N, C-alpha and C positions, 0 to 999 in steps of 0.2 A: 360148324356150327349152325350154322344158317339154316340147314335141313334140320338138327337139333331142337330147333323154336319151333320153325313148322313143327315139328310132330308132339312136342311140348303143343300145343295149341289145338290141335287137332284131329289124333288119333284116342281112340277110345278100343280098345284092348276087347277080345271075348273073351268068356269062359262058358263053362257047363251051363246046365239051369239046376234047380234042387226044386225041391215042393214047398220051401216054408220060405214066403219073401220077405221077414220083417227083419230090422237090423236085430240082433244080439250082440250085446255089451258085454265086452269081458275086461275088466280092471285088471292091469297087468302089471304094475308099478306103482307104489303109491310113499308120500311121506309119511311120516307115522302117525295115524287117525286119531282122532280124540273122541273118547267111550260113551254113547248117546243111550236111551233109549225111546224108542215110539213105543207109546201104551197103545193095545187092540183098542179102537174108540169104538164108544156106545151105543145104541141102536136102537132109537126109536120110532116105528113106522109100523104099515100094517101087514107087513112079509115078517117071516121069523129071522133072514137075514136083511141085511143093508143091499143096497146095488153095488156097490163096490167099497172094496177096505182100503178106507182112505188111508190106515194108518201103515197098511204094506207098500201105500203108490210113496207115501211120506219119505218110507225107512228106505226102497231103491233108489230114491233120489238123492238122501243124504250118502248110501253106500256108495254107490256107484260117481259121488264128489271123489271121490279118493281119501276125504277128508276125515268122515268119520267112521265110527265101530259101532253101528246098532248093536244093543243087546238082543240076544235070539229070546224069542218068547218065555219058556222053558225057564231060562235065566233070570226069571221076576220074579220077586216075594211079593209085591203087590200091583193093583192091574186096575190103580183109581181112571174113575172117567170125572171126575170132577178134580178143580184146581185144588178143593178145600179139605180134600184126602189123602193128599199127599206128603207120605213119611220120606223127609230128607235123609231119616238117618240109616230107613231100608236102602237109600238108593245112593248111598254114599257106601254103606258097607260094599252093594256090588260092583261100586268102581264109577258108574259109571258120573258123568259132569254138568250135563242136561237131562234133563227128562221131557216130555213132551206129551201128555194127555186131551182127550176133546172126545166129543159126541158127534153123534151125523140124527138129525130130528127132520122124519119126514111134515112136511105143515100142510100138504095140497096132495093131488089127487098125482103130480109132478113137479112139487115143490118140494126142497128140501132147505135147510140149515145146518151146513157144517160152522163148526165150533173148536177153537185149540186154541192150549195155553201152556206156556213153551217155558221152565222153571231154571232154574240157576242152583244146581245141588251143590256146592258147595258153600256159597252167598245167600242160598234158602228166601229166594227169592224170586216174585218171578217176573222174567224178562219181556214177553209179551202175550196177550189175548188181542185175538179177533175170533170174530163172525161174518158167517156170507153166504149167498143165495148161491143154488146148485138146484140145476135137474139133472135127469140122469144124461141126459148130452152134454152136460156141462164139468159134471164132478170131476171126471178125471183132471181137468184144465183148473177146478175150483184147490183141488188136491197139492199141486204141481205147486200155486200159488202160494198155500199153505206151506210148502217146503222151500219155495224159494223165501219167503219173510223169515222163516228157521233161519235158513243158511245164513241170510245178510247180518242177523242180528248176533251171529254165535263166530262171524269171519270176520266181517265189516265187509265182503265183497254181496253188490248185489248177485243174488241168484239167476241161473237160465233153465232152471226147470217147466217154465211155461210158453220154450221158443222151439221152434222147426227149422228145419232141416230140410235143406233141397238136394237133390243128387242125382247124376246121371248114371242108368243101368245101359245092358249091351247084351242080350238073353237070344243064346244059339237057338234057334229055327228050323226044321226041316228044311226049307228055303231060304234061311239065311238070316240075319242077326236081324229082333225086333229091339230097337230102343225105347225108355222108358224117363219120362219126367217124372220123380216122385218127390212130395211131402212128408214126411212124416214129425211125430213129435222129437222132443231128442233126444227120449229114452228108447224110439224105435216104434213105440206105440202108433195104432192110427195111420200107418199108410196109405197113401192116395197117390195114386197116378193122375195127369192134369193132362200129360200129353205122352202116345204111345204111336212110333212109328217105325216103317221099317228102312227108312232113309236114317240119317246120324244125327244126334240131339245134343249140342256143347253150349257150356259158356251157361250156365243160369246166372243171374244176379238179383234179390230180393229189391225189391222199391225202400223205401223208408218207414212204411205203413203196415208193411206185411200183405199189402192185399193183393202185389200181383209180380208175378214173375218176369224177369226179360229174359231170352234164349234164344240162337241159332238151331236153327234148319234146313238142313238139305233137302228140301222138298222140291223135285222136280230136276234136282243134280246141280242145283246153285245154292247159297248160302245167303241164309234172310235173316231178319232181325223180328222177332215175337212178344209182344206182352201180352200178358195172360191174365186175366183175375180168376183169383184162385176160388171167390163164392160160388161165381156160379158160371165159370169156364167161359166168356167168351175171352176171342185174341182173335188181334187184327195185325197186319203186317207192318212194321216200322220204319225196314228199311231193306232195300233190292234192289241195291244201284249194279250197276255193271260190275263186276270183278267178285273182291272181298266182302264182305259184311261180316263183323268180326265183336268177338270180347266186348259188350253191350257192358254198363256200369250207369244206375242212377246216381243224379244227383243227390247234396244230401237234401234240396227243396222237391225232389222230385219231378219236377218240369221237361228236366234233361237228360238224358243220354252218351257218356262220352265212351264214340265207336269205334273201333278199328276199321279201316276202309282199303281197296287195293283196285286200281282199274283196272280197264284191259288188258295194262302195260302190268301187273299185278304187285305195285308198291305199295305197301303195306302205310300209314300215315293217320296220326290222328283224328280225330274230328269231335266235336260236340253237335250234338243233332237234338234240337227242339221238339220235343213231344208233341205239339199242339200246332204248329207251324211246317213240318215234317223239316224245315230248314236247317243245314250243317253251314258248320262253323270250320277251317282245315285248321288248326294249329302249329301241326310240323307239317314241314316240305324236303326233309330229308333225304335223299337217296337208299336211306339204309334204310331196315324194316325199323319203323315202329309200331310199338301191337300192348296189349294189354295194359288198357289204360283203367285206374280210378281214383276215384274223388278224396282228397282229404276231408276229413268230417267237417272244416267250417266250411268247406267249396271253396274255398282261394285257389288249391292247387291239382294238378291230374298229374299223381307220377305213372310212368311207363316204360317199360321193357323199350332199348335200345342196341342194335349193335353195333354203332356208326361211332363206338371207339374200336371196334375190330373183333369183339362178343359180346353178349348180354351183358348190360348193366340197369342198375335202372336211373331212371333221370323224372326229373320231375319241370311241369313248365306252368306258368301264373295261367288258372281256366281263363280269363281274357285274354290270351295269347301273350306273347315276350321269347326269349330267350331259353332254349330249354339248360337246366343243370344238372350234370351227373351227381348222383345221391350213394351209390353203391363205388367201393373201391377192394376190398378186401376180395381176392380170389379172380378166377376167370371168368365165372358162371354166375349172377344174379338174375333170376326173371319171377315174373309174376307177383307182382308188388300187390301186395292187401295192406292198409291202414288200421290201425286198433280201432276202436270206435275214439278213446277217448286221446286221441294224436300223440301218444307217445313214444309207439313203436309201430315198424315196418317190419311186414312180414314179408318169406319172398323164398322162391326154390335154389338155392346154392350148393354149390358143384365143391365138398366136399372130399379129396383126395379120391377124387373119381366119381362117387354119391353121390348121386340129387337128393339133396334132403334139405328140410325145411327149415329155417332161420331165422331168428328173429332179430334184426338191429332197434338199439333206445334210438330215437331220434337226437334224442341232447346229448347224451356221449360220443355214440359212432361207434359205440361197440357191438359184435353182430356176436352170436350165441346160439349155437346147432341142434336143435329140438327133437330133431328126427335121426333117427337107425337105417334107415332103410338106404335100399342103392337104386329108389328110383320112386321117390318120392316125390307129388305136384298137389297145385291147389289149394294153397292154404287159407282157412278164411276164420276171422276172428271171431269168435262167437259176443254178441253185444256188450257184457264186461269186462270185455277186453284179458281178460285172463285166463283164457280157454284158445286153443286153436284146434278146428279140425281141420284134415285134411286125406287126400287119398295114397295108399301105397300098395304094394303087391304082396302076395302069401300065395306062393306059388304058383300057378297060372292062372289066379281070382286075385279078380279087384277088389282092395277093403277099404272101409275108411278109420283110420284112427285120430282120435283127442290128444294133446297133450296141453298141460297147463303152460302158461308163458315162460315159466321159472324151470320148467323141464322136467317136475318131479312126479308129476302125476301122468301117465299115461293108460288111455285106452285103445281095446279094438272092439269095433262095431262089422261086424262079421254079415254078413247079408246071404241068405239060403239062394237067390236071385241075382244070376247072371251076373258081369265082370262090374263094379257100382268106381266110379269117379266122379269129378270134379263137383264136393259138396260143398254147398256155400250156406251159412247160419243166417237164418235170418236177424231180424230186429227186433226189437222189445215188442212184448203187442199191446194194443192202446186199445184200452178196455173203455 
């Protein structure tokens, strides 16, 4: 069991390289989707066509959510670009429940205004209208923001189309494996490698402001923890103590990391590391393996994996110290805890009849729901709206990513054409 726990922490498998690096998202199982229409946006500018098909980005976002079935353009009876021209009878005739119209207007050499309006077809009323500035570089992000607002108005759940995902990949090269730490938009676009190395990279973790990533690198044949700023690419080593340095996770205020440290004797314990002073405070002192720490959203507790009860289970301890308290009791293996941002659920890797699957426990009711269906699923991470999780699974020899709604009804596969993809982490909401 100890060997299995160590492998869960350290192994990044390999797979053959392919040419296309972007994540390709396939909605595999959905609940009954709501029919909507996103009408092609009007364009006013100095070129024959707009720099970006904003309506298509919004359509793709809503379709990928699994909650909506956008109407095909060929089936639209009208294509208004102004809310005053919306004919609710026509839209009701084709069976849609909501319609989006909008326009993109060029206001300068690299300045645009994106405007959209969302209408309730049956209620015959406008639900939301918004106008925002954009440039060529920010236009896709503006389209995602529009989709987020539409999604939230129609579902009551905050949209995550404007967020990002970080993940690790291992690509087979002539002289061995090439490891990459990559950041991409949640739809797989705008992939950006922030770190490449022939030494393993693992355990990425977002800062609360989404501007930095902490991760473990094995440069020089030893584990060290680094923090890297995404915009500048600057990075610095935050922990390179003798033995193991692993599993970093930012505190909610961004000032500390919870880390796993093991000295020359190899015994792993949970520590809190102050980022500014580099001082550490040891939280656990047990002879068992204590690892994979993560903070509760309020910063009060640290949840972690420990085998002190004979097999891996999730425990928690007050962030300022105390006696650890066991949290999970169902099954012989529960590891890699991750809290939902709203603090109501705990995700973990759970042994389900011999299969390692992603499960979620309601912290109030203590009931456990198995969400994934693979045999070797790992590394769960909540979206910032607490409604979706991303995790790593296997597809043949390939490592791929999947997302699943917290109720298990909507599932998507995110396949990459480059290497074995593992250890996904979903970013917090961006701060504008």
